C-alpha positions as CSV (number, residue, x, y, z in Angstrom):
1,M,-31.0,11.2,12.1
2,T,-28.6,12.0,15.2
3,A,-25.8,8.7,16.2
4,Q,-26.1,6.5,19.2
5,P,-24.1,4.7,21.2
6,K,-23.1,1.5,19.5
7,E,-25.0,-1.3,21.7
8,P,-22.4,-4.3,22.6
9,D,-22.4,-7.3,20.4
10,R,-25.4,-5.7,18.1
11,A,-23.8,-5.0,14.6
12,T,-24.6,-1.3,13.2
13,I,-26.0,-0.7,10.1
14,L,-25.9,2.6,8.5
15,V,-28.7,2.6,5.8
16,V,-29.0,5.5,3.1
17,D,-31.6,7.1,0.6
18,D,-33.0,10.1,0.5
19,T,-36.7,8.2,0.6
20,P,-38.0,8.3,4.3
21,E,-39.9,5.1,3.1
22,N,-37.0,2.9,1.8
23,I,-35.4,3.2,5.3
24,D,-37.9,2.4,6.6
25,V,-38.4,-0.6,5.2
26,L,-34.8,-1.4,5.9
27,V,-34.7,-0.3,9.3
28,G,-38.1,-3.1,9.1
29,I,-36.5,-5.6,7.7
30,L,-33.0,-5.2,9.9
31,G,-33.6,-3.3,13.4
32,E,-34.3,-6.9,14.8
33,D,-30.9,-8.1,14.9
34,Y,-29.0,-4.8,14.6
35,Q,-28.6,-1.5,15.8
36,V,-29.3,0.2,12.4
37,R,-29.1,3.6,11.7
38,A,-29.8,6.4,8.9
39,A,-28.8,9.0,6.9
40,R,-30.7,11.1,4.9
41,G,-28.5,11.7,1.4
42,G,-25.5,11.7,0.8
43,E,-23.6,14.9,3.4
44,Q,-25.1,13.4,6.8
45,A,-23.6,9.7,5.3
46,L,-20.1,11.4,5.8
47,K,-20.3,13.0,8.5
48,L,-22.1,10.3,11.1
49,V,-19.4,7.4,9.3
50,R,-16.9,9.3,10.4
51,K,-18.3,10.5,14.0
52,A,-19.3,7.1,14.5
53,P,-18.4,4.1,12.1
54,P,-20.6,1.0,11.0
55,D,-19.6,-2.7,10.6
56,L,-21.5,-2.1,6.9
57,I,-23.3,0.0,5.2
58,L,-26.7,0.0,2.2
59,L,-26.2,2.9,0.5
60,D,-28.5,3.9,-1.9
61,I,-27.1,5.5,-5.6
62,M,-29.3,8.0,-7.5
63,M,-29.2,10.7,-4.4
64,P,-29.4,14.4,-5.3
65,E,-26.2,15.9,-4.8
66,V,-23.9,13.7,-3.6
67,D,-24.3,10.6,-5.1
68,G,-23.6,6.5,-3.2
69,F,-21.2,6.1,-5.7
70,E,-19.6,9.5,-4.4
71,V,-20.1,8.7,-0.9
72,C,-18.3,5.4,-1.8
73,R,-15.6,6.6,-3.8
74,R,-14.5,8.8,-0.5
75,L,-15.2,6.3,2.2
76,K,-13.3,3.9,-0.1
77,E,-9.8,6.8,-0.7
78,D,-9.5,8.1,3.2
79,Y,-7.5,5.3,5.6
80,T,-9.8,5.9,8.0
81,T,-13.2,4.7,6.8
82,R,-11.7,2.5,3.3
83,H,-12.4,-0.9,5.5
84,I,-16.3,-0.7,5.6
85,P,-17.9,-2.6,3.5
86,I,-20.6,-1.3,1.6
87,I,-23.8,-2.6,0.1
88,F,-24.9,-0.2,-2.8
89,V,-28.7,-0.8,-2.8
90,T,-30.5,1.0,-5.7
91,A,-33.0,0.5,-8.5
92,K,-29.9,1.0,-11.2
93,I,-30.5,-2.9,-12.1
94,E,-27.9,-2.0,-15.7
95,M,-24.5,-3.5,-15.4
96,K,-22.8,-1.1,-16.0
97,D,-24.2,0.9,-13.0
98,E,-23.0,-3.1,-11.4
99,L,-19.9,-3.3,-12.3
100,A,-18.9,1.2,-11.4
101,G,-19.8,0.2,-8.5
102,L,-18.0,-3.4,-7.4
103,D,-14.8,-0.8,-9.0
104,L,-15.4,1.9,-6.7
105,G,-15.1,-0.9,-3.8
106,A,-18.6,-2.0,-3.2
107,V,-19.4,-5.9,-1.9
108,D,-22.3,-6.5,-3.1
109,Y,-25.5,-4.4,-4.8
110,I,-29.0,-5.5,-4.4
111,T,-31.5,-4.0,-6.2
112,K,-35.0,-2.0,-5.6
113,P,-38.2,-3.1,-4.3
114,V,-36.2,-5.5,-1.7
115,S,-36.5,-9.1,-0.6
116,P,-36.5,-9.2,3.3
117,P,-34.3,-12.8,2.6
118,I,-32.3,-11.4,0.4
119,V,-31.3,-8.7,2.6
120,R,-30.8,-10.2,5.7
121,A,-28.6,-13.1,4.3
122,R,-26.5,-10.6,2.2
123,V,-26.0,-8.2,5.5
124,R,-25.2,-11.0,7.4
125,T,-23.0,-12.7,5.4
126,H,-20.8,-9.8,4.5
127,L,-20.7,-9.1,8.1
128,A,-19.7,-12.7,8.4
129,L,-16.9,-12.0,6.0
130,Y,-16.1,-8.8,7.7
131,D,-15.8,-10.4,11.2
132,Q,-13.3,-13.0,9.4
133,N,-11.2,-10.8,7.9
134,R,-10.8,-8.8,10.7
135,E,-9.4,-11.8,12.9
136,L,-7.3,-12.9,9.9
137,E,-5.4,-9.5,10.2
138,R,-5.4,-10.0,14.0
139,Q,-3.9,-13.3,13.5
140,V,-1.0,-12.4,11.1
141,R,-0.2,-9.0,12.9
142,A,0.4,-11.2,15.8
143,R,2.4,-14.0,13.8
144,T,4.6,-11.2,12.6
145,A,5.2,-8.7,15.7
146,E,9.0,-9.0,15.5
147,L,8.8,-8.2,12.1
148,H,6.5,-5.0,12.6
149,E,8.8,-3.7,15.4
150,T,11.6,-4.2,13.5
151,R,10.4,-2.1,10.6
152,L,8.9,0.5,13.0
153,K,12.5,0.8,14.5
154,I,14.0,1.0,10.9
155,I,12.1,3.7,10.1
156,Q,11.8,5.6,13.3
157,R,15.9,5.3,12.3
158,L,15.1,6.8,9.1
159,G,12.8,9.8,10.6
160,R,15.5,11.1,13.0
161,A,17.8,11.0,10.1
162,A,15.8,14.7,9.6
163,E,15.6,15.2,13.3
164,Y,19.4,15.2,14.0
165,K,19.5,17.6,10.8
166,D,16.9,20.0,13.0
167,N,18.7,19.0,16.9
168,E,14.9,17.2,17.6
169,T,14.6,13.9,19.4
170,G,14.6,10.6,19.2
171,T,11.6,10.7,21.4
172,H,9.2,12.8,19.8
173,V,9.1,11.2,17.0
174,I,8.0,8.1,19.2
175,R,5.5,9.6,21.0
176,M,3.9,11.5,18.0
177,S,3.8,8.3,16.0
178,H,1.8,5.9,19.2
179,Y,-0.1,9.7,19.3
180,S,-1.5,9.5,16.2
181,R,-2.2,5.7,15.8
182,I,-4.5,6.3,19.1
183,L,-6.7,8.9,17.4
184,G,-6.5,6.9,13.6
185,L,-8.5,4.1,15.7
186,A,-10.2,6.7,17.4
187,A,-11.2,8.3,14.2
188,G,-12.5,4.6,12.8
189,M,-9.1,3.1,11.3
190,S,-9.2,-0.8,11.4
191,E,-6.0,-2.1,13.4
192,A,-3.7,-2.6,9.9
193,E,-4.4,0.6,9.4
194,A,-3.2,2.5,12.5
195,D,-0.5,0.5,12.1
196,T,0.5,2.0,9.1
197,L,-1.0,5.2,9.9
198,M,1.9,4.4,13.5
199,N,4.8,3.4,10.6
200,A,4.5,6.1,8.3
201,A,4.4,8.6,11.4
202,P,8.3,9.5,12.1
203,M,8.4,10.3,8.2
204,H,6.0,13.4,8.3
205,D,9.4,16.0,8.9
206,I,11.9,13.5,6.2
207,G,12.0,16.7,3.6
208,K,14.4,19.1,6.6
209,I,17.4,16.5,5.2
210,G,17.4,19.2,2.2
211,I,17.0,22.7,4.6
212,P,20.3,24.1,5.3
213,D,21.5,23.9,9.1
214,H,22.3,27.7,9.4
215,I,18.4,27.7,8.9
216,L,17.2,24.4,10.9
217,R,19.5,25.2,13.4
218,K,18.3,28.8,13.9
219,R,18.2,29.7,17.6
220,G,15.5,32.7,17.0
221,R,12.7,33.0,14.6
222,L,13.5,32.6,11.1
223,D,13.3,36.3,8.9
224,D,11.4,35.9,5.6
225,D,13.7,34.7,3.0
226,E,14.4,31.7,5.9
227,W,10.6,30.8,6.6
228,Q,10.4,30.3,2.6
229,I,13.1,28.0,2.6
230,M,11.3,26.6,5.6
231,R,8.1,25.7,4.3
232,T,9.8,24.0,1.1
233,H,11.0,20.5,3.9
234,P,6.9,18.7,2.8
235,E,7.6,18.9,-1.0
236,I,11.0,18.1,0.1
237,G,10.0,15.1,1.8
238,G,7.6,14.4,-0.9
239,E,10.4,14.2,-3.7
240,I,12.4,11.8,-0.7
241,I,9.6,8.9,-0.5
242,G,8.5,9.6,-4.3
243,D,6.2,7.7,-6.1
244,D,5.5,3.9,-4.4
245,E,3.3,1.4,-4.5
246,S,4.0,0.4,-0.6
247,E,0.4,1.4,1.4
248,L,3.1,2.5,4.2
249,L,5.0,4.0,1.7
250,A,2.3,6.0,0.1
251,M,0.6,6.9,3.3
252,A,4.3,8.4,4.4
253,R,3.7,10.7,1.3
254,V,1.2,12.2,1.3
255,I,1.6,12.7,4.9
256,A,5.6,14.3,4.5
257,L,3.5,16.2,2.5
258,T,0.4,18.1,3.4
259,H,0.9,17.8,7.3
260,H,1.0,21.8,7.6
261,E,-1.9,22.3,5.8
262,K,-3.9,23.9,7.7
263,W,-8.0,23.4,8.2
264,N,-9.0,27.2,7.5
265,G,-6.7,27.0,4.3
266,S,-4.1,29.2,5.5
267,G,-0.9,25.9,6.1
268,Y,1.5,24.9,3.1
269,P,2.1,23.7,0.4
270,L,-0.3,23.4,-1.3
271,G,-3.4,25.5,0.3
272,L,-5.0,23.0,1.1
273,S,-8.7,23.0,3.6
274,G,-10.9,21.3,5.7
275,E,-11.7,18.2,3.8
276,Q,-9.7,18.7,1.3
277,I,-6.4,18.0,3.2
278,P,-6.5,14.2,4.0
279,R,-7.6,13.3,7.2
280,V,-3.8,10.7,7.7
281,S,-2.1,14.3,7.7
282,R,-4.9,15.9,9.6
283,I,-4.3,13.0,12.7
284,I,-0.7,13.9,12.3
285,A,-1.2,17.6,12.6
286,I,-2.7,17.2,16.7
287,A,-0.4,14.3,17.5
288,D,2.5,16.7,15.8
289,V,2.0,19.9,17.5
290,F,0.6,18.1,20.9
291,D,3.9,17.0,21.2
292,A,5.6,19.9,20.6
293,L,4.1,22.2,22.8
294,T,4.5,19.9,25.6
295,S,7.9,18.8,25.2
296,P,11.0,21.6,26.4
297,R,13.4,22.7,23.3
298,P,16.3,25.1,24.6
299,Y,14.0,28.4,23.2
300,K,11.2,27.4,25.7
301,Q,9.7,24.6,28.5
302,A,7.4,22.7,28.0
303,W,3.5,23.9,28.0
304,S,1.6,22.4,30.9
305,I,-1.0,19.6,29.5
306,E,-3.9,22.1,30.4
307,D,-2.3,25.1,28.1
308,A,-1.3,22.7,25.2
309,L,-5.0,21.0,25.6
310,A,-6.5,25.6,25.2
311,M,-4.6,26.0,22.2
312,L,-5.7,22.9,20.3
313,Q,-8.9,23.4,21.4
314,E,-8.5,27.3,20.4
315,G,-6.9,25.8,17.0
316,A,-10.4,23.2,15.8
317,G,-11.7,24.8,13.3
318,V,-8.9,27.4,12.5
319,H,-6.1,24.9,12.0
320,F,-7.1,21.3,13.3
321,D,-10.4,19.5,12.1
322,P,-12.4,20.0,14.6
323,Q,-13.8,16.8,15.1
324,L,-10.3,15.5,15.7
325,V,-9.5,17.9,18.4
326,T,-12.9,16.4,20.3
327,L,-11.9,12.6,19.3
328,F,-7.4,13.8,21.1
329,L,-10.1,15.0,23.9
330,E,-11.9,11.7,25.1
331,H,-8.9,9.9,24.6
332,L,-6.5,11.7,26.4
333,P,-5.7,9.0,29.2
334,E,-4.0,7.2,26.4
335,V,-2.2,9.8,24.8
336,L,-1.0,10.6,28.8
337,E,0.4,7.6,29.5
338,I,2.3,7.4,25.9
339,K,3.8,10.4,26.8
340,E,4.8,9.4,30.6
341,R,6.7,5.7,29.7
342,F,8.3,7.6,26.2
343,A,9.6,10.6,28.3
344,E,12.0,13.3,27.5
345,P,15.7,12.9,27.7
346,S,17.2,15.3,30.3
347,H,18.8,17.5,26.9
348,P,15.9,18.2,24.2
349,D,17.1,19.8,21.0
350,T,15.6,22.4,18.9
351,D,12.4,22.2,16.3
352,H,10.7,24.5,13.4
353,E,7.6,23.8,12.6
């Protein structure tokens, strides 16, 4: 079943079950009050969630190939989808199964055969809690706006430590951080998670601190030996940031380590491909490359917006996540507004990917 545009003022529920009759029952129970979409399996559910995130998911456990536990695990591991409440709807009623689902991050458990009043009550309750949590997040953000701004400036300056070695301009990390936030929101991140992404983005190239100056500042192309050294900067970045319980630093480490991976597996340093690459790093890759292309450097003029977008589209499915490229194009007006607000200074410098 294909995704439909979300109706205003009606929460969207995604029902995931490999049995059409079970889907029909839940659609019948909820269809009057909510916009209900359906997926006939785990992989289809993951694709639908990433294309158009629902407000709540009703998820069967016993499905072929990708079961409900695996779907839940993947969604909760992804920064862009982990905030979505998941209720398991299943005939597996043993306590160990309930505990397994709750440990993965599900918010509730409904057993089959379902009771319509219970389904409606649980869905209503968890949507209300979800809305309350989002409102609390909004209030916290409003009350700590100055703290967030101060933290962002500190982290941007940390990112610029690497950019200064590389002769990069400080406005690059500001622009690409905002582009990343725009794309993160478009991909389904909550406001709080998108803010974390924006704050972590300036540290994507922090590993360049460990690259010798004669390589970073070289005006011409790098030779093979120099390029091998340059390709170590993601791992150096991961080591600089280190393992930390802070959500911000944990995300920054993931980004520093994997933002040069490519969709087709030809990137570095790990050779990850497709959805093996953390989605936040796939977002950063698009934001970083777009800004690098459209900014002037001593060794090149700025590309036109049209040429840069054509390059992103050509790289979709090769270098970049094709779905994220589509989302980036859909939100281009917001991107261009940021580009204008934080325009390049009159004395740009250089950068090596």
